[in-house]
N, C-alpha and C positions, 0 to 999 in steps of 0.2 A: 845725476850730477855728482861728481866726486866731492869729497870734503874740501880738497884744495881749490877746486873751481868755485864752490860755494863761498869759501873764505875770500877769494879774489873778487867775486861779484859783490859780496857784502861790503868789502873795503872800498870798492869803487862807488857804491851807492851811498856809503856813509857821508862822504864829503858833500854830496848834493842834498842829502837829507838834513845834515846839520845846518846848511845854508837856509833851508826852508823852515826850520823850527824856530819859533820865537824864543829867545833866551829867557823870557819871563814866564814861559808856559809852566803851569803847575802839573798838568796831566797831558799825556799824549795817548790817543786811542788809535790803534791800527786795525783796519779791517782786511788787510792784505797780508797773507802769511809771510812773504819774503820781506816786507817792510817790518813786520814784527821781529823777524830774525835779525835784521840790521839794528833795530832798537835794542834788542837783547844783547848785542855785542857792544853797543855804545855805553850802556849803563855801568857795567862792572869796571870799565876803565875810566869812569868819571867824565866822559865827554858830554853826557846829558845828566841832569839831576832831576828832571821831571819824572813823575811816576808814569808807567806805561802799562797798557792792558790790552786784552783781546777778549772777544766775546765768546767764541766757541772753537774748540778743537775737533768738533764732531767730523768735519770733513777729512781729518787726518787719521781717524781711527780705522783700524782694519775690521772688516766684516768677519764675524765668527761663524758664518754659514758654511 
Protein backbone atom coordinates (compact mmCIF):
# COMPACT_ATOMS: atom_id res chain seq x y z
CA UNK A 1 0.00 0.00 0.00
CA UNK A 2 1.42 3.36 -0.94
CA UNK A 3 1.80 6.15 1.59
CA UNK A 4 -0.93 8.12 -0.18
CA UNK A 5 -3.36 5.19 -0.05
CA UNK A 6 -2.55 4.64 3.63
CA UNK A 7 -3.22 8.31 4.37
CA UNK A 8 -6.58 8.19 2.56
CA UNK A 9 -7.59 5.02 4.39
CA UNK A 10 -6.58 6.47 7.75
CA UNK A 11 -8.50 9.66 7.02
CA UNK A 12 -11.63 7.75 6.12
CA UNK A 13 -11.37 5.57 9.23
CA UNK A 14 -10.69 8.54 11.53
CA UNK A 15 -14.24 9.91 11.31
CA UNK A 16 -15.78 6.57 12.28
CA UNK A 17 -13.21 5.98 15.00
CA UNK A 18 -13.83 9.40 16.54
CA UNK A 19 -17.55 8.65 16.64
CA UNK A 20 -16.86 5.40 18.52
CA UNK A 21 -14.48 6.88 21.12
CA UNK A 22 -16.00 8.14 24.37
CA UNK A 23 -14.84 11.77 24.77
CA UNK A 24 -14.22 11.08 28.48
CA UNK A 25 -11.89 8.14 27.75
CA UNK A 26 -8.58 8.40 29.59
CA UNK A 27 -6.81 5.64 27.64
CA UNK A 28 -7.37 3.93 24.30
CA UNK A 29 -5.84 0.52 23.70
CA UNK A 30 -5.61 -0.78 20.17
CA UNK A 31 -4.88 -4.39 19.31
CA UNK A 32 -5.17 -3.88 15.57
CA UNK A 33 -2.20 -2.30 13.74
CA UNK A 34 -4.24 -0.17 11.34
CA UNK A 35 -6.37 1.18 14.19
CA UNK A 36 -3.14 2.09 16.00
CA UNK A 37 -2.01 3.96 12.89
CA UNK A 38 -5.25 5.97 12.84
CA UNK A 39 -4.91 6.78 16.55
CA UNK A 40 -1.34 7.85 15.96
CA UNK A 41 -2.50 10.33 13.34
CA UNK A 42 -5.28 11.74 15.55
CA UNK A 43 -3.17 12.52 18.64
CA UNK A 44 -0.67 15.05 17.22
CA UNK A 45 -3.42 17.16 15.67
CA UNK A 46 -5.35 17.22 18.98
CA UNK A 47 -8.42 15.33 17.78
CA UNK A 48 -8.05 12.91 20.70
CA UNK A 49 -6.49 13.65 24.08
CA UNK A 50 -6.57 10.18 25.63
CA UNK A 51 -3.38 8.22 25.89
CA UNK A 52 -3.10 5.38 23.42
CA UNK A 53 -1.00 2.27 23.43
CA UNK A 54 -0.23 -1.04 21.82
CA UNK A 55 0.99 -4.29 23.23
CA UNK A 56 3.54 -5.60 20.77
CA UNK A 57 5.22 -4.76 17.51
CA UNK A 58 6.73 -8.24 17.22
CA UNK A 59 4.48 -9.09 14.27
CA UNK A 60 6.04 -6.22 12.33
CA UNK A 61 9.69 -7.00 12.95
CA UNK A 62 11.69 -8.47 10.13
CA UNK A 63 13.24 -11.85 10.56
CA UNK A 64 17.02 -11.72 10.61
CA UNK A 65 17.47 -15.27 9.36
